[in-house]
C-alpha positions as CSV (number, residue, x, y, z in Angstrom):
1,M,-77.2,-45.0,-53.1
2,S,-76.0,-47.5,-50.5
3,V,-73.3,-49.9,-49.5
4,S,-73.0,-53.1,-47.4
5,V,-70.9,-51.9,-44.4
6,K,-70.5,-53.9,-41.2
7,S,-69.0,-52.5,-38.0
8,L,-67.0,-49.8,-39.8
9,V,-66.3,-46.6,-37.8
10,L,-66.8,-43.2,-39.3
11,R,-63.7,-42.2,-41.2
12,Q,-62.7,-39.3,-43.3
13,S,-59.5,-38.3,-45.1
14,A,-57.7,-35.5,-43.4
15,N,-56.1,-34.2,-46.6
16,I,-59.3,-33.5,-48.4
17,E,-61.3,-30.4,-47.5
18,A,-65.0,-31.2,-47.1
19,V,-66.9,-28.1,-48.1
20,A,-69.9,-27.7,-50.4
21,P,-70.4,-28.2,-53.3
22,C,-68.8,-31.6,-52.7
23,D,-71.4,-34.2,-52.0
24,N,-71.2,-36.0,-48.7
25,L,-72.5,-39.6,-48.4
26,Y,-72.9,-40.9,-44.9
27,L,-73.3,-44.7,-45.0
28,F,-74.9,-46.6,-42.1
29,N,-75.3,-50.0,-43.7
30,H,-77.1,-51.4,-46.8
31,R,-80.4,-50.2,-45.5
32,A,-80.0,-46.5,-45.1
33,S,-77.7,-43.5,-45.9
34,I,-77.7,-39.7,-45.9
35,L,-76.6,-37.7,-48.9
36,T,-76.0,-33.9,-48.8
37,T,-75.6,-32.1,-52.1
38,A,-75.5,-28.6,-53.4
39,S,-76.7,-29.8,-56.8
40,H,-78.4,-32.9,-58.2
41,P,-78.0,-34.6,-61.6
42,E,-79.6,-32.6,-64.3
43,R,-80.9,-35.7,-66.0
44,F,-83.7,-37.9,-64.8
45,F,-82.7,-40.9,-62.6
46,A,-84.5,-43.6,-60.7
47,P,-82.8,-45.1,-57.7
48,Y,-84.1,-48.1,-55.8
49,S,-84.3,-46.2,-52.5
50,G,-87.1,-44.3,-51.0
51,A,-86.1,-40.8,-49.9
52,L,-86.9,-37.9,-47.6
53,A,-85.6,-34.8,-49.4
54,L,-85.2,-31.7,-47.3
55,S,-84.2,-28.1,-48.3
56,L,-81.6,-26.9,-45.8
57,S,-82.5,-23.2,-46.3
58,G,-86.2,-23.9,-46.2
59,R,-86.6,-22.5,-49.7
60,P,-88.6,-24.7,-52.0
61,F,-86.9,-26.9,-54.6
62,L,-88.3,-28.2,-57.8
63,L,-89.1,-31.9,-58.0
64,E,-89.9,-33.3,-61.4
65,T,-91.1,-36.9,-61.7
66,S,-92.9,-39.0,-64.3
67,A,-96.0,-38.5,-62.2
68,G,-95.8,-34.7,-62.2
69,R,-93.8,-31.8,-60.7
70,V,-94.0,-29.8,-57.5
71,E,-92.2,-27.1,-55.5
72,A,-91.7,-28.0,-51.9
73,S,-89.2,-27.8,-49.0
74,I,-89.6,-31.4,-47.9
75,V,-90.9,-34.4,-49.9
76,A,-91.1,-38.1,-49.5
77,I,-90.2,-39.8,-52.8
78,A,-91.0,-43.3,-53.8
79,P,-88.4,-45.8,-55.1
80,L,-87.8,-46.3,-58.8
81,V,-89.7,-43.2,-59.7
82,R,-87.9,-41.2,-62.5
83,R,-87.1,-37.9,-60.9
84,R,-85.0,-34.8,-61.2
85,L,-84.3,-32.4,-58.3
86,C,-83.3,-28.7,-58.8
87,A,-81.5,-27.8,-55.5
88,P,-82.2,-24.4,-54.0
89,P,-79.4,-22.2,-52.6
90,G,-78.1,-23.9,-49.5
91,G,-78.5,-27.4,-50.8
92,I,-80.5,-30.5,-50.0
93,V,-80.2,-33.3,-47.5
94,L,-81.7,-36.7,-48.5
95,L,-82.3,-39.6,-46.1
96,Y,-82.3,-42.7,-48.3
97,I,-84.2,-45.7,-47.0
98,Q,-83.2,-48.9,-48.8
99,P,-85.0,-52.2,-49.4
100,G,-84.8,-54.3,-46.3
101,C,-85.4,-51.4,-43.9
102,R,-88.7,-51.9,-42.1
103,W,-89.9,-48.5,-43.3
104,F,-89.1,-49.1,-46.9
105,G,-92.8,-50.1,-47.4
106,Y,-93.9,-46.5,-46.6
107,F,-92.1,-45.3,-49.7
108,A,-93.0,-48.3,-51.8
109,A,-96.7,-47.4,-51.2
110,L,-96.1,-44.1,-52.9
111,R,-95.0,-45.5,-56.2
112,Q,-98.3,-44.8,-58.0
113,A,-98.4,-41.2,-56.8
114,G,-94.6,-40.8,-57.1
115,F,-94.1,-38.6,-54.1
116,A,-95.9,-36.9,-51.1
117,V,-95.3,-33.3,-50.0
118,L,-94.9,-33.1,-46.2
119,S,-96.2,-30.3,-44.1
120,E,-93.7,-30.6,-41.3
121,S,-90.0,-31.5,-41.3
122,P,-88.9,-34.5,-39.1
123,F,-85.6,-32.6,-38.6
124,G,-86.8,-29.3,-37.2
125,R,-84.5,-29.4,-34.1
126,L,-81.5,-30.6,-36.0
127,K,-80.5,-27.5,-38.1
128,S,-77.0,-27.3,-36.8
129,E,-76.4,-31.0,-37.2
130,L,-77.8,-30.9,-40.8
131,Q,-75.5,-27.9,-41.6
132,R,-72.4,-29.8,-40.3
133,L,-73.3,-32.8,-42.4
134,Y,-73.8,-30.7,-45.4
135,Q,-70.4,-29.0,-44.9
136,G,-68.7,-32.4,-44.5
137,H,-67.8,-31.8,-40.8
138,G,-70.5,-34.0,-39.3
139,Q,-69.7,-36.5,-36.6
140,E,-71.1,-39.9,-36.2
141,A,-73.5,-38.8,-33.4
142,E,-74.9,-36.0,-35.6
143,A,-75.5,-38.3,-38.5
144,M,-77.2,-40.8,-36.1
145,A,-79.4,-38.1,-34.7
146,V,-80.7,-37.2,-38.2
147,Y,-81.2,-40.9,-39.1
148,A,-83.1,-41.5,-35.9
149,A,-85.3,-38.4,-36.4
150,G,-86.2,-39.7,-39.9
151,L,-87.1,-43.1,-38.6
152,N,-89.1,-41.7,-35.6
153,W,-91.1,-39.6,-38.1
154,L,-91.8,-42.7,-40.2
155,G,-92.8,-44.5,-37.1
156,S,-95.5,-41.9,-36.4
157,S,-96.6,-41.6,-40.0
158,G,-99.4,-44.2,-39.6
159,F,-97.7,-46.7,-41.8
160,Q,-98.0,-50.2,-40.3
161,R,-96.8,-53.6,-41.3
162,S,-97.7,-56.8,-39.3
163,R,-95.2,-59.0,-37.6
164,V,-96.2,-61.8,-40.1
165,D,-95.3,-59.5,-43.0
166,E,-92.1,-58.6,-41.4
167,E,-91.1,-62.2,-41.0
168,I,-92.1,-63.1,-44.5
169,C,-90.2,-60.1,-45.9
170,H,-87.1,-61.2,-43.9
171,D,-87.4,-64.8,-45.1
172,L,-87.9,-63.8,-48.8
173,M,-84.9,-61.5,-48.8
174,A,-82.7,-64.0,-47.0
175,L,-83.5,-66.6,-49.7
176,V,-82.7,-64.3,-52.6
177,D,-79.6,-62.9,-50.9
178,A,-78.3,-66.4,-50.5
179,A,-79.2,-67.4,-54.1
180,P,-79.6,-64.4,-56.3
181,D,-80.4,-66.6,-59.3
182,I,-83.3,-68.3,-57.6
183,S,-86.4,-68.5,-59.8
184,L,-89.9,-67.5,-58.8
185,Q,-90.9,-71.1,-59.0
186,A,-88.2,-72.2,-56.6
187,L,-88.9,-69.3,-54.3
188,A,-92.6,-70.4,-54.2
189,E,-91.6,-73.9,-53.3
190,R,-89.3,-72.8,-50.5
191,M,-92.0,-70.6,-49.1
192,H,-94.7,-73.2,-49.5
193,C,-96.7,-70.6,-51.5
194,P,-98.7,-71.2,-54.8
195,Y,-96.6,-70.1,-57.8
196,T,-99.5,-67.9,-59.0
197,G,-99.4,-65.8,-55.8
198,M,-95.6,-65.7,-55.2
199,S,-95.0,-62.6,-57.4
200,R,-97.7,-60.6,-55.6
201,L,-96.6,-61.8,-52.2
202,F,-93.0,-60.7,-52.9
203,R,-93.9,-57.2,-54.1
204,Q,-96.4,-56.7,-51.2
205,T,-94.0,-57.6,-48.5
206,V,-90.6,-56.5,-49.9
207,G,-91.8,-53.5,-51.7
208,L,-90.1,-54.4,-55.0
209,S,-90.7,-57.2,-57.5
210,L,-88.4,-60.2,-57.5
211,R,-86.6,-58.9,-60.6
212,E,-86.2,-55.4,-59.1
213,Y,-84.9,-56.8,-55.9
214,K,-82.3,-58.9,-57.8
215,Q,-81.2,-55.8,-59.6
216,W,-80.9,-54.0,-56.3
217,L,-78.6,-56.7,-55.0
218,K,-76.3,-56.0,-57.9
219,H,-76.3,-52.3,-57.0
220,R,-75.6,-53.0,-53.4
221,A,-72.6,-55.1,-54.4
222,V,-71.3,-52.3,-56.6
223,F,-71.3,-49.8,-53.7
224,A,-69.7,-52.3,-51.4
225,L,-66.7,-52.3,-53.9
226,M,-66.8,-48.7,-55.0
227,Q,-64.0,-47.5,-52.7
228,S,-62.0,-50.8,-52.9
229,G,-59.5,-49.7,-55.5
230,M,-60.8,-52.3,-58.0
231,S,-61.3,-51.3,-61.6
232,L,-64.8,-50.8,-62.9
233,T,-64.4,-53.9,-65.0
234,Q,-63.6,-55.9,-61.9
235,I,-66.5,-54.4,-60.0
236,A,-68.9,-55.1,-62.8
237,Q,-67.8,-58.7,-63.0
238,C,-68.1,-59.2,-59.2
239,A,-71.5,-57.5,-59.0
240,G,-73.0,-59.6,-61.9
241,F,-72.9,-57.0,-64.7
242,T,-71.8,-58.1,-68.2
243,D,-68.9,-55.6,-68.3
244,S,-68.0,-52.0,-67.3
245,A,-70.0,-50.5,-70.1
246,H,-73.1,-52.3,-69.0
247,L,-72.5,-51.2,-65.4
248,S,-71.9,-47.6,-66.4
249,R,-75.1,-47.5,-68.5
250,I,-77.3,-48.9,-65.7
251,Y,-75.6,-46.8,-63.0
252,R,-76.1,-43.6,-64.9
253,R,-79.7,-44.4,-65.6
254,T,-80.3,-45.2,-61.9
255,Y,-78.3,-42.4,-60.2
256,G,-78.0,-39.8,-62.9
257,V,-74.2,-39.8,-63.0
258,P,-71.6,-42.3,-64.2
259,P,-69.8,-44.5,-61.6
260,S,-66.5,-42.7,-62.3
261,H,-68.1,-39.6,-60.9
262,S,-69.0,-41.3,-57.6
263,R,-65.5,-42.7,-57.2
264,K,-63.8,-39.3,-57.3
265,R,-63.3,-37.9,-53.8
266,K,-63.5,-34.4,-55.2
267,N,-67.1,-35.2,-56.2
268,V,-68.4,-37.4,-53.5
269,K,-66.9,-37.9,-50.0
270,F,-67.8,-41.1,-48.3
271,F,-68.2,-41.5,-44.5
272,L,-68.6,-45.0,-43.2
273,L,-70.5,-45.4,-39.9
274,E,-71.3,-48.2,-37.6
275,S,-74.6,-49.8,-38.2
276,P,-77.3,-48.1,-36.1
């Protein structure tokens, strides 16, 4: 999950008690977020984000994917891999890395395997911060500390991407962001790249296919409007879906719950933070 948020300060409603099992979603920008949850959707779902999933209690949780199943206390999960998480007592914290983040490629490289079990937590010294985020009492500095720890771990993971690839990735996303209906042929012409190699270049640098990235832009637009007060029909139209039924069907398949679930503050509490 994610949202396009610019220069918004952490906010929370004083009249809603933030305690588990209510989910808490800490939104930095459209490139990263933190979700704390006492339970996860029972059905399989396949979000566009890569994720670091951590058991707060240290007790293993069950991760089932289309590639297999494993019990672990911390796992890196690839984007668009059908999965189901069975949360242990004490809940789970997930650091979501979205397309566009420089470390998204680390998770994209896991798509064939589906996931990777980690031997050491990037958040070992942040137990109190994680607990406060889980309880819905976290402050901006605590969320930032967890975010930074995750990125620092990814920086030491050995994953590397050249400056050239970084620039190409930035240029490709900028072109599609500006013209979401752009064709592969037009993109190849703008990038001065042979048409036959454009599809591979996009997937290698961005971490998603062109079609997947276009779908991700629609989801990003949905989350930007989720707390706007607009109806689902209006959100669907603004984001490029056929109608609210189409949006609901795709949303449930991607996130495991209907959009109406995410809009209810008793189910998910949103915290909007300044971009790190």
